[in-house]
DOVEXBA-243149 format. One record per atom (N, C-alpha, C): residue in three letters; chain; atom name; x, y negated, z negated. Coordinates in Angstrom, 2 decimals. Example, Ala and Ser with C-alpha at 12.3 -4.5 7.8 and 13.67 -1.06 7.14 Angstrom:
2
[atom ALA; A; N; [13.19; 5.69; -7.80]]
[atom ALA; A; CA; [12.30; 4.50; -7.80]]
[atom ALA; A; C; [13.20; 3.30; -7.80]]
[atom SER; A; N; [12.85; 2.25; -7.08]]
[atom SER; A; CA; [13.67; 1.06; -7.14]]
[atom SER; A; C; [12.90; -0.03; -7.87]]
END
This chain:
70
[atom MET; A; N; [125.04; -101.66; -98.13]]
[atom MET; A; CA; [126.04; -101.14; -99.04]]
[atom MET; A; C; [125.32; -100.49; -100.21]]
[atom LEU; A; N; [125.60; -99.25; -100.45]]
[atom LEU; A; CA; [124.98; -98.54; -101.55]]
[atom LEU; A; C; [125.73; -98.78; -102.85]]
[atom ASP; A; N; [124.99; -98.81; -103.92]]
[atom ASP; A; CA; [125.58; -98.96; -105.24]]
[atom ASP; A; C; [126.23; -97.63; -105.62]]
[atom PRO; A; N; [127.54; -97.60; -105.91]]
[atom PRO; A; CA; [128.20; -96.33; -106.24]]
[atom PRO; A; C; [127.67; -95.70; -107.52]]
[atom LEU; A; N; [127.03; -96.49; -108.38]]
[atom LEU; A; CA; [126.48; -95.94; -109.62]]
[atom LEU; A; C; [125.08; -95.38; -109.44]]
[atom ASP; A; N; [124.46; -95.68; -108.32]]
[atom ASP; A; CA; [123.10; -95.20; -108.04]]
[atom ASP; A; C; [123.18; -94.15; -106.93]]
[atom PRO; A; N; [122.95; -92.88; -107.27]]
[atom PRO; A; CA; [123.12; -91.82; -106.26]]
[atom PRO; A; C; [122.01; -91.78; -105.21]]
[atom LEU; A; N; [120.89; -92.43; -105.47]]
[atom LEU; A; CA; [119.77; -92.38; -104.52]]
[atom LEU; A; C; [119.84; -93.56; -103.56]]
[atom PRO; A; N; [119.66; -93.32; -102.27]]
[atom PRO; A; CA; [119.62; -94.44; -101.32]]
[atom PRO; A; C; [118.33; -95.24; -101.51]]
[atom PRO; A; N; [118.35; -96.51; -101.14]]
[atom PRO; A; CA; [117.13; -97.32; -101.29]]
[atom PRO; A; C; [116.02; -96.80; -100.38]]
[atom THR; A; N; [114.80; -96.90; -100.87]]
[atom THR; A; CA; [113.64; -96.47; -100.09]]
[atom THR; A; C; [113.15; -97.66; -99.27]]
[atom PRO; A; N; [113.02; -97.49; -97.94]]
[atom PRO; A; CA; [112.54; -98.62; -97.13]]
[atom PRO; A; C; [111.09; -98.95; -97.46]]
[atom LEU; A; N; [110.74; -100.21; -97.28]]
[atom LEU; A; CA; [109.37; -100.64; -97.52]]
[atom LEU; A; C; [108.46; -100.17; -96.39]]
[atom THR; A; N; [107.21; -99.90; -96.72]]
[atom THR; A; CA; [106.23; -99.55; -95.70]]
[atom THR; A; C; [105.75; -100.83; -95.03]]
[atom ASP; A; N; [105.06; -100.68; -93.91]]
[atom ASP; A; CA; [104.50; -101.86; -93.21]]
[atom ASP; A; C; [103.54; -102.61; -94.13]]
[atom TRP; A; N; [102.79; -101.88; -94.91]]
[atom TRP; A; CA; [101.84; -102.49; -95.85]]
[atom TRP; A; C; [102.58; -103.34; -96.88]]
[atom GLU; A; N; [103.68; -102.82; -97.42]]
[atom GLU; A; CA; [104.45; -103.56; -98.41]]
[atom GLU; A; C; [105.11; -104.80; -97.80]]
[atom ILE; A; N; [105.60; -104.67; -96.57]]
[atom ILE; A; CA; [106.19; -105.82; -95.88]]
[atom ILE; A; C; [105.14; -106.90; -95.68]]
[atom LEU; A; N; [103.94; -106.50; -95.28]]
[atom LEU; A; CA; [102.85; -107.47; -95.11]]
[atom LEU; A; C; [102.49; -108.13; -96.44]]
[atom ALA; A; N; [102.48; -107.37; -97.52]]
[atom ALA; A; CA; [102.16; -107.92; -98.83]]
[atom ALA; A; C; [103.20; -108.96; -99.25]]
[atom VAL; A; N; [104.48; -108.65; -99.04]]
[atom VAL; A; CA; [105.54; -109.61; -99.38]]
[atom VAL; A; C; [105.41; -110.85; -98.51]]
[atom ALA; A; N; [105.18; -110.66; -97.22]]
[atom ALA; A; CA; [105.04; -111.80; -96.31]]
[atom ALA; A; C; [103.86; -112.68; -96.71]]
[atom SER; A; N; [102.76; -112.07; -97.12]]
[atom SER; A; CA; [101.58; -112.84; -97.54]]
[atom SER; A; C; [101.91; -113.72; -98.74]]
[atom ARG; A; N; [102.69; -113.19; -99.68]]
[atom ARG; A; CA; [103.09; -113.98; -100.84]]
[atom ARG; A; C; [104.09; -115.07; -100.44]]
[atom MET; A; N; [104.99; -114.73; -99.52]]
[atom MET; A; CA; [106.01; -115.69; -99.11]]
[atom MET; A; C; [105.38; -116.90; -98.41]]
[atom VAL; A; N; [104.31; -116.70; -97.66]]
[atom VAL; A; CA; [103.65; -117.80; -96.96]]
[atom VAL; A; C; [103.16; -118.84; -97.96]]
[atom GLN; A; N; [102.84; -118.43; -99.17]]
[atom GLN; A; CA; [102.33; -119.34; -100.18]]
[atom GLN; A; C; [103.43; -120.22; -100.79]]
[atom ARG; A; N; [104.68; -119.84; -100.58]]
[atom ARG; A; CA; [105.81; -120.63; -101.11]]
[atom ARG; A; C; [106.12; -121.77; -100.16]]
[atom CYS; A; N; [106.38; -122.94; -100.69]]
[atom CYS; A; CA; [106.70; -124.08; -99.82]]
[atom CYS; A; C; [108.10; -123.97; -99.23]]
[atom ASP; A; N; [108.97; -123.19; -99.88]]
[atom ASP; A; CA; [110.34; -123.07; -99.41]]
[atom ASP; A; C; [110.62; -121.68; -98.83]]
[atom CYS; A; N; [109.60; -121.04; -98.29]]
[atom CYS; A; CA; [109.75; -119.64; -97.89]]
[atom CYS; A; C; [110.77; -119.46; -96.77]]
[atom ASP; A; N; [110.83; -120.37; -95.81]]
[atom ASP; A; CA; [111.81; -120.22; -94.72]]
[atom ASP; A; C; [113.24; -120.28; -95.25]]
[atom GLN; A; N; [113.48; -121.22; -96.14]]
[atom GLN; A; CA; [114.81; -121.35; -96.73]]
[atom GLN; A; C; [115.13; -120.12; -97.59]]
[atom PHE; A; N; [114.16; -119.66; -98.37]]
[atom PHE; A; CA; [114.37; -118.50; -99.23]]
[atom PHE; A; C; [114.73; -117.27; -98.41]]
[atom ILE; A; N; [113.97; -117.04; -97.33]]
[atom ILE; A; CA; [114.23; -115.87; -96.48]]
[atom ILE; A; C; [115.59; -115.99; -95.82]]
[atom ALA; A; N; [115.93; -117.18; -95.32]]
[atom ALA; A; CA; [117.24; -117.38; -94.68]]
[atom ALA; A; C; [118.38; -117.12; -95.67]]
[atom GLU; A; N; [118.23; -117.61; -96.89]]
[atom GLU; A; CA; [119.26; -117.38; -97.91]]
[atom GLU; A; C; [119.38; -115.90; -98.24]]
[atom ARG; A; N; [118.24; -115.22; -98.34]]
[atom ARG; A; CA; [118.25; -113.78; -98.66]]
[atom ARG; A; C; [118.93; -112.99; -97.55]]
[atom VAL; A; N; [118.58; -113.29; -96.30]]
[atom VAL; A; CA; [119.20; -112.59; -95.16]]
[atom VAL; A; C; [120.70; -112.87; -95.14]]
[atom GLY; A; N; [121.08; -114.12; -95.37]]
[atom GLY; A; CA; [122.50; -114.47; -95.38]]
[atom GLY; A; C; [123.28; -113.75; -96.47]]
[atom LEU; A; N; [122.70; -113.69; -97.66]]
[atom LEU; A; CA; [123.36; -113.01; -98.77]]
[atom LEU; A; C; [123.52; -111.52; -98.48]]
[atom LEU; A; N; [122.46; -110.90; -97.98]]
[atom LEU; A; CA; [122.51; -109.47; -97.68]]
[atom LEU; A; C; [123.49; -109.18; -96.55]]
[atom ALA; A; N; [123.57; -110.08; -95.58]]
[atom ALA; A; CA; [124.53; -109.91; -94.49]]
[atom ALA; A; C; [125.96; -110.02; -95.02]]
[atom LEU; A; N; [126.16; -110.92; -95.97]]
[atom LEU; A; CA; [127.49; -111.09; -96.56]]
[atom LEU; A; C; [127.97; -109.82; -97.26]]
[atom ILE; A; N; [127.06; -109.12; -97.92]]
[atom ILE; A; CA; [127.46; -107.90; -98.62]]
[atom ILE; A; C; [127.26; -106.66; -97.74]]
[atom GLU; A; N; [126.99; -106.92; -96.46]]
[atom GLU; A; CA; [126.87; -105.86; -95.45]]
[atom GLU; A; C; [125.78; -104.85; -95.78]]
[atom ASP; A; N; [124.63; -105.36; -96.22]]
[atom ASP; A; CA; [123.47; -104.52; -96.52]]
[atom ASP; A; C; [122.53; -104.55; -95.31]]
[atom ALA; A; N; [122.82; -103.73; -94.31]]
[atom ALA; A; CA; [122.04; -103.73; -93.07]]
[atom ALA; A; C; [120.57; -103.40; -93.30]]
[atom PRO; A; N; [120.23; -102.40; -94.13]]
[atom PRO; A; CA; [118.80; -102.13; -94.36]]
[atom PRO; A; C; [118.09; -103.32; -95.02]]
[atom GLY; A; N; [118.78; -104.00; -95.93]]
[atom GLY; A; CA; [118.20; -105.17; -96.58]]
[atom GLY; A; C; [117.96; -106.30; -95.59]]
[atom VAL; A; N; [118.92; -106.53; -94.72]]
[atom VAL; A; CA; [118.78; -107.56; -93.68]]
[atom VAL; A; C; [117.60; -107.21; -92.78]]
[atom ALA; A; N; [117.50; -105.95; -92.38]]
[atom ALA; A; CA; [116.40; -105.53; -91.50]]
[atom ALA; A; C; [115.05; -105.72; -92.19]]
[atom THR; A; N; [114.99; -105.42; -93.47]]
[atom THR; A; CA; [113.73; -105.59; -94.22]]
[atom THR; A; C; [113.33; -107.06; -94.26]]
[atom TRP; A; N; [114.27; -107.95; -94.58]]
[atom TRP; A; CA; [113.92; -109.37; -94.67]]
[atom TRP; A; C; [113.65; -109.98; -93.31]]
[atom ARG; A; N; [114.26; -109.46; -92.26]]
[atom ARG; A; CA; [113.92; -109.93; -90.91]]
[atom ARG; A; C; [112.50; -109.50; -90.56]]
[atom ALA; A; N; [112.12; -108.29; -90.96]]
[atom ALA; A; CA; [110.74; -107.83; -90.73]]
[atom ALA; A; C; [109.76; -108.70; -91.49]]
[atom ILE; A; N; [110.11; -109.07; -92.71]]
[atom ILE; A; CA; [109.26; -109.96; -93.51]]
[atom ILE; A; C; [109.14; -111.32; -92.82]]
[atom ALA; A; N; [110.25; -111.84; -92.31]]
[atom ALA; A; CA; [110.23; -113.13; -91.61]]
[atom ALA; A; C; [109.33; -113.07; -90.38]]
[atom MET; A; N; [109.36; -111.96; -89.65]]
[atom MET; A; CA; [108.50; -111.82; -88.47]]
[atom MET; A; C; [107.03; -111.78; -88.89]]
[atom LYS; A; N; [106.71; -111.13; -90.00]]
[atom LYS; A; CA; [105.32; -111.09; -90.49]]
[atom LYS; A; C; [104.89; -112.47; -90.95]]
[atom VAL; A; N; [105.78; -113.21; -91.61]]
[atom VAL; A; CA; [105.46; -114.58; -92.04]]
[atom VAL; A; C; [105.12; -115.42; -90.81]]
[atom ARG; A; N; [105.93; -115.30; -89.77]]
[atom ARG; A; CA; [105.68; -116.04; -88.53]]
[atom ARG; A; C; [104.33; -115.64; -87.93]]
[atom ALA; A; N; [104.03; -114.35; -87.94]]
[atom ALA; A; CA; [102.76; -113.87; -87.37]]
[atom ALA; A; C; [101.58; -114.40; -88.17]]
[atom ILE; A; N; [101.71; -114.44; -89.49]]
[atom ILE; A; CA; [100.63; -114.96; -90.34]]
[atom ILE; A; C; [100.41; -116.44; -90.04]]
[atom ARG; A; N; [101.49; -117.20; -89.93]]
[atom ARG; A; CA; [101.37; -118.64; -89.66]]
[atom ARG; A; C; [100.80; -118.92; -88.27]]
[atom ASP; A; N; [101.15; -118.08; -87.30]]
[atom ASP; A; CA; [100.70; -118.29; -85.92]]
[atom ASP; A; C; [99.30; -117.76; -85.65]]
[atom ALA; A; N; [98.74; -117.02; -86.60]]
[atom ALA; A; CA; [97.41; -116.45; -86.40]]
[atom ALA; A; C; [96.38; -117.58; -86.33]]
[atom PRO; A; N; [95.41; -117.44; -85.44]]
[atom PRO; A; CA; [94.37; -118.48; -85.35]]
[atom PRO; A; C; [93.53; -118.52; -86.62]]
[atom ALA; A; N; [93.13; -119.72; -86.99]]
[atom ALA; A; CA; [92.29; -119.89; -88.18]]
[atom ALA; A; C; [90.92; -119.28; -87.91]]
[atom VAL; A; N; [90.37; -118.69; -88.94]]
[atom VAL; A; CA; [89.05; -118.05; -88.79]]
[atom VAL; A; C; [87.98; -118.95; -89.35]]
END
């Protein structure tokens, strides 16, 4: 849902930015709950691009956690 007062559509995040957010989210102890709440809130207001962005972040968080330790 676009803000009627803001004439510009939101700019999607790049893969690099999504990875950066996911890297920070992994450091939070409540990151799974935070992401779930964010996706739920955005779905409630019918913000499909926002939901897609946070789902992409969740997938990166999962990939970071599942990566083998070096």
